[in-house]
C-alpha positions, 0 to 999 in steps of 0.5 A: 518321435515323441521323444525327439519332439519333447527334446526339441521343445525342451531345448527351445524353452531352455534357449528362451530361458537363457536369453531371458536370463541374459536380459535380467542379469545384464541390466544397464549401468543406469539401472544399476546406479538407480537401484543402488541410489534408491536402496542407499537413499532409503537408509540415508547412507550419504557416505555411500551416495557420495561415492556414487555421485560421479555417476549422477545425471539429470535424468537419473536425479529425476527418476530417483525423485519420481521413485520417492514421490511418496516420501517427500522429505527424502526426495527433498533431502536428495535434491538438496544434496544433489544441488551441492554437487557442482559437477552434476548438471541441474535441469529445470525438469528435475527441480519441477519433479520435486515441486510436484512432490512437495505440492502434492503433499501440501508442502507449499512453502518448500515448493515456492522456495524452489520456484523462486530460486529457479527464477531469481537465482538460477535465471530460469524464465517463468516459461521454462518452469511452466513448460517443465511443470506441464511436461511432468504433470501427469507423471505425478498425477499432479493438481492445479495447485502446482500452477497456483504455486507458480503464480504465487512465486512470480508475484513474490519475486515481483514478476507481475507480468510473468504471473499474468502470462502464466495464467493466460498460457495455462488457459490456452493449453487447457490447464486452469488455475484455481480461484486461489491463484487469481486471488493472489494476483489480485492481492499483488495488484492491490499491494502495487496500488494498481487499482484500475488494473485490479478491477479489469482483472476482477471482471475477467475472472467473473467473465471466465466463470470463476466463483468468488470465495470469501477471500475474493470478496475480502479483496474487493472490499479492501479495494473499495475501502482504499478508494474510500467507497464505503457504501459500495464495500458494504454492498459487497458485504451484503452480496456475499451474505446472499451467496451464503458466503459467511464473512470472517474476521478479516472482512469485518476488520477491513470495513471497520478500518475503512469506516475509521479512516473516513471518520465514520466512527458510528458505523464502525461501532455499529458493525462491531456490535453486530459482528456475531449476529451478522457472521452467524455466531462465528466471528468476534472482535479481535485485537486488530478490530480494536486497534482499527477502532482505537486508531480511528478515535485517535485520528479524530483527536479523541484519544481518551475515548480510544483508551476506553476501548483499550480497557474494553479489550482487556475486559474481554480478555484481549491483550493490547499489543505494541501497535495498540500502545503505539497508536494511543501514544501517538494519539495523546501526543497529537493533542499535546497530552504528552504526560498521558503518552508517557503514562502509557509508556510506563503501563507498557513496561509493566506489561513487559512490552518495550517501547520500540522506535515507532513509539519513540519517533512519535513522541520525539516528533510531537516534541518538535511540533510543540517547539520543545527541541531540548525535550526531543534531544533528551528523548533521543538520548534515552532511546539510545541508552535503552539500546533502541536503534534510531531508524531512517524515520527517526533521522528524518524526524530529527532533520525535519524537526530542526528545520521546522524550529529554525535550526536549519544549519544544525539540520545540515550538520546532522545530515552531514554527520549521518552521511559520514557514518553511512547512516542514510539509506534513502532520499527522504532526508535530502527531500526535507532539506531540499524542500526547506531550501526551496521554501527559503527561495534558495533554489540554487542551494536546492540544486546544489544539494540535488547534485550532491545526491547524485555524487553520493549515489542517491537517486532522486525520487518522485518527491525530490522532483515534485518539490523542485517542480512545485517551487519552479511553478510557484515562481512562474518558471514553467520552462524550468519546471518542464526541464525538471519534469523531463529529467524525472521521466528519463530517470524512470519516475512516474509523475503523481497527481501532486506534480500535475496539480503543481504544473496546473497551478504554475500555468494558472499563475502565468495565465496560460489557462487554455493549457491548464484546461487541456492538462486537466482534461488529459488527467480526467481521461487518465482518471487522475484528478481530485478536488485540488485539480479543480480548485486550482483551475477555478482560482486561476479563472477567478483571478483572470476575471473569467467568471463563467468558466469558473462556475462552469468548472464548479458544475463539472465537478459534481458531474464527475463525482468530485464534491466541492469543499470549503476552498471551492466555495470560498474562492467563488464567494471571494470572487463574487464579493470583489465584483460587488455581487454580494447578494449572489455571494450570499446565495452561494453561501446558502447553497454551500449549507444545503450541500452539507458544508458549514461555512468556516471563518474565512467564509464569514470574514469574506462575506462580512467585510464585503457586506460592510462595504456594500450594504447597510448595518442592519444587513450586516447584523442579519448576515451575522445572525444567519451564519451563527444560527447555521453553526458558523463560528465567527472569526474573532478579529472580524467580529470585534472590528465590524459586527460588535460595534454595529451591535453596540450602536443597535443597543445589543450587548456583546 
C-alpha cells in the first residue's frame, strides 16, 4: 500500500515536472527574439541584429530599451539603429522609454533632441508625448525632470502655448513640474518680449507655492531692467539676500547692464566695487561685467573712459574679447575719433583677434554719417579682401549710407544688384528705400517698391507698413492710412506703439481730436503708451487752441507714471507765449526746473523772443540771467540778435 502510494506521488511529481518543463522549454517567439536581441546588443553584434530586424515590433523595442535602462548609451544606440529601419513601426511609447532612460542619467541634451524630433519632425503633438511619458513614468522610476524637459523642448521649438498646457495638465493629473520648468517658461516669455504675461505667470508660480531660486530672481531682475525699473530690480536683489539666496555673477551683470543702459554709471561702478562683499566673497567681475560697463560709457560718449576699464580688465587678468573691442571701436566712431577706432583694430590683430563684420559695419556706418562715402567704399573693399563676408546689416548700412548722402539712384542700383545676386534675405533694405521715397514725397514710388516686394516673394513687415502709415498720416490722408493699417492686420502683423502714435498725429493734424483722445484711452487700457503719445495729443490741443485740455493732459501724464520731457514743456511754453501769457510761461519754465529738467536752447529762444515782444528790456535781461544761472546754455543766434544788444545798451560788456 505504501509502495503504491509512493508510486502514485512519484508519477504526479513527474507529470508536474513534465508540464513545467514544457512551459520553460517552449517560450514564445517574442521572448526568444527578445533574449537574442539583448545578448547580441550587449556585445554590439550589429550584423546579427540586422538579420533579426524583420522580427522587430514596437512592443519589442520598448522591452529592450527597458532592459537596458541602466546602460543608456546602448539603449540610445539601439533606438537610433531601429529608427533607420523604415519597416519597423515606431511608437511614441518606445521613444519615451528612451527619454526616461536619458533623463534619469542626466543626458538632457539627448532627451531634448528626441522630444523636439517627435514634435517638430514626426508631427506628434505635445499631448501624445505627455501621455506616453506619464504611462511609462513608474516603469522607469522616473523623476519630474522628464516633464521639465518636455516643457523646455516645447519652448525650444517655439510652442509657447504647448509648454504652458503641459504644465497645467500635469497639475491636474497630480504630477508637478519643478521650479526649473517654470523658470524656463518665464525665460521664454522674456525672449518673446511678452512682459505683461511674464508677470501674470510669475504671480501664478508664487500662488502655487513654489519657492523661487536664484534663477527665478535673475529673471525677475532682467524683466525689471527691460522695463527700465532699476530701483525695483535693486529691491528684488536685496529681497533675495534676505531669503539667503546669494546672487551669482549673472545677477550682478544684469543690474549693472540695466544701470548702464539707463546712463546710471555711478550706480554701475558702485555695484562693481561691492560685488565681492555683497556676494559673500563668491563673485568677482568677469568679462561680461566689464563689457557692460564699457558699453555704458561708450553710449554716453565717453569712449576714452571706457578704454580705461578695458585696461583695468587686462590688469585683473581678464582678457578682452571680440565684443569688448567691437564696443570700443563703435564708441570711438560715434564721437568721430576714427583714428582711435583704427588703433584698436590694430591692437586686436596683435592679440590674434580678427575684426568681424560687426566691427567693419560700425566703422563703415560712421564713415557714412561723417559724409565720407569714398572712405566707406574703401573699407568695404578691405573687408572683402580679408575674406570677411558682408552680411545683411552691411548691405543695409550701405543702402542707408548712400541715401543719407544723396546717392539715392546709386542706392537703388546697389539694391537691384543685390537682388540679382540673391543676396537680400529680408525686408530691411526695402524699408530703407521706401522710407526715403516717402521723405521725398514720392508715395507713388514707395507703393511701386512695395508691389515689387510682393512680386519677389518678400513679405512686408511692421516697419514697412508703419513707414507708409506714418507718411499718409503726415500728409493728412487718414483714410489711406487706415487702408494700409487694414492690410497690415490681414498680413498678420501687429501694430506697434510707433504706428499708433503716427495715427494719433494724423488725427490731430486733421483736428479729429476726439478720435485721437479715444485712441489714447484705448492704448492706455492696453498699457501701450509713452511720452510721445501724450506729447502728440498735447500739441494737437495747443494748435486747436484748447488750452484747458492740453494742461489737463499734462497733469494726467504724472498720474499714469509718464514724466513730462523737454518736448512737453516746450510745447506748452510756446503755446502760452503765442497767447501773450509770458508770466505764465515763465512760471511753467520754473516748474520745469523744479522737476529736474534744465531748459534747453528751444525753451530759451521761445521765452526770450516772447519776452522781447511783450516786456521791458530789463525783464529780458533778468530772464536771460535767471536761465543762465540755472544751467541753460543760450542759443547763440538768439543771444546775439536780442540779448547782446540790450546788454550793450545797459553798459555791460558781452
